[in-house]
N, C-alpha and C positions, 0 to 999 in steps of 0.2 A: 504493499500499500503506499503510494507517495505522500509527500508531506502535504501537498495540495489536496489530495483526496481526503486525508485525515482532517484537515482543516475544515473542509466543507461538511463532513460528517459530523464533526464536533459543533459546528455552527448550527447545523440543522437540528442536532439534539437539543442544544440551548434554545433555539427558536421554539421548539415544540414544548420544552418545560416553561418557557416564559409564557406562551399562550395558555397552557394549563392553569398556570398560577393566576393569570389574569382572570381566566374564567371562573376559577374558584372564588377569587376575590370579588368579582362581580356579583356572583351569587350570593355570597354572604352579605355584600352590601345591600342587595335587593331584598333578602329575608329580613335584614335590619330595618330597612325602611317599611317593610310590611308590619313587622311587629310593633313599631312606633304608631302605625295607622290603627292597630287594634285599640289604642287609647283615645282615638278620635271622638269628638263630640258629635260627628255626623254618623248616623245609623248606618246609612248606605256605604260610607266609606269602610266601617268597620265590617260590614258584611263582605264587601268586595275583597278586602285584605285577607279575611279568614279564608275565603273560597280560594284564593290564590295559594295560600299556604297549604291548605287541604289538597289541593291539585297537585302540587309539587311534592307532596309527602312530608309528614310531620314527624321528625326523629324523636323517638322517646327519650333519648339522652341529652336532649337540648333543654336545660334547666330554664334558661331565659325564656324560651318559647313556651315552655309548660307553665311557667308562672304568668306569663302574659295572657294565656288562654284562660286559666283559672281566674284571674282579675276580669277579663272579658266577660265570662260567664256570670260573675257576681254582679257586673254592671247591668247586664241584660236582665237578670234576675230582679234588680231594683227598678228598671224600667218598666217591666212587665207588672210588678206589684204596683207601682205608682199610677200606671194606666187603669188597672182595675180599680184602685182606690178612687181616682178621680171621676170615674164613671159609675161608682157604686156597683162595680162587678158587672156592668152591662156591655162594656166595650173591652174587647181583648187587644193585646198588642198587634195581632195580625190584622185586625180591622183598621188599626191606626197606621201601620207601616207596611201592609200588604202581606199577601199569602205567603210570600217567600220568606217572611221573617220566621215563622214558626218553623220552616224547614231548616232554616239557618241555626236558629237555637238548638234544635234537635240534634243536628250534626255537631255543633259545639259541645252540647252536654256529653253526647257520646264519646267524643275525642277525649274530653277532660277525664271522663270515667275510666277510659282504658288506660290512662296513664297516671291515674290518682293514686295517692297514698291515702287510703281510707282510714289509717290510724291518725292522721291529722285532722284535729277538730274543725279548723276552719274550711278545708277542703270537704270535709262530710257535711258540714252546714251549708255550704254554697251548693252542693249537689242535691241536698234535700230540699232546698227552696227553689229547685229548678221545676218548671212545668212538666209533668209526667203522669201517667196513669197509674194509679196505686197497684194495679195488678200486672204492670208490665215487668219485663226482664230487668229493665233499668232499676225499678222501684225493689224488686227482689234482691238485686245485688247489694243494694244499700241496707236492705232490712238484715241481711246476714251479718251485719256489724253488731247485732244484738243491743246490749245495754247502751252502747255509745250513741246510738240514734235517739233513744228515749228523751233525754233533756231537750234536744233540738225540736224533735216533734211535738213535745209538749208546749214548747215555746211558741211554735207555729199555729198550734191548735188555739192559741189565745190572740191570734192576729185580728186585726180590725178589717181584713179581707175576708168575706165570708168563704170564697172559693178555697182559699188557703187553709182556713180552719176545717172545712170539709174533708180536704184530702188527708191533712194531718191526723184527723180523727179516724178515717178509714184505714190510714197507714198503721196506727197504734193498734187496732184490731187485728190487721193482717200480721203485724208482727207476733202478736199472742198466738194466733192460729198457726203459722207456719214454722216460727223459730222460737217457741217457748223454752225449749231446751238451752237456748243462748242468753236467757234472761233470768237474772237474780229474783229472789222473792221480793226484796224491797223495791225493785224496780216494777214488778207487776202491781204493787201497791200504789206506785207513783202513777202508773197508767190508769189503774181504776179511778183515782182521785181525780185525774184530768178528764177522763170519760164522763164521770158524773157531774162535772161542771158544765160539760157540752150538752148534757140532757136539757138543759134550760137555755139553750142558745136561741136567739131570736129568728134564725134561719131554720126551716123545716128540715132541710137536706142535712144539716149538720146534726140535728136531734136524731134523724134518722141513722146516720152513721154511728153516733153515739151509743144508740140503743143496740144496734147490730154487733158494735165491737164489745160492748159490755156483757153480751151473751158469751162471746169467745173467751172473755176472761173468767166468767164463771164456770165454763165447761171443765 
């Protein structure tokens, strides 16, 4: 191999390495910008940034991104709760921000759950305050945490938003029904007290779930 050929080969290898480094750097910059956009005050911008991140694949070992997604879910939970409160439970976030909003929150919640440390109280609290059906796989996964979910659900069952009270009341009953072995006796008593309070709720649906849940406690 001549010196000229060797120089060309080394130059080509250096160019390829430089291009690869530049591409990786560009990708990291783009992801960093998208993470910043997750904190935007504009709902549409947050939705768009999340979708781009989801489409490109969300690495489970990226702590910055995991933390940003958890904060994002917390923010959307608060927005949904505020929307329900303002309309006295008559207008959901989808009606206000479009049908795509519910799908977005669903994907976001699922992504956070996949990577979540459910031993962390804040993480568990945020996930329990996310809109979900109490009989869903999502809810069942959270209920498997046993005693840890009870103080959070009891707090939600006292919410001034009736839909949240109803869901939390139903969840407490399902916890007893499906995961009683994971719950201590003092915690069962705490659940009983919380459900007894909801028997006198102003909303019929809450009273209904309280009655059904109490039957499961007594079984």
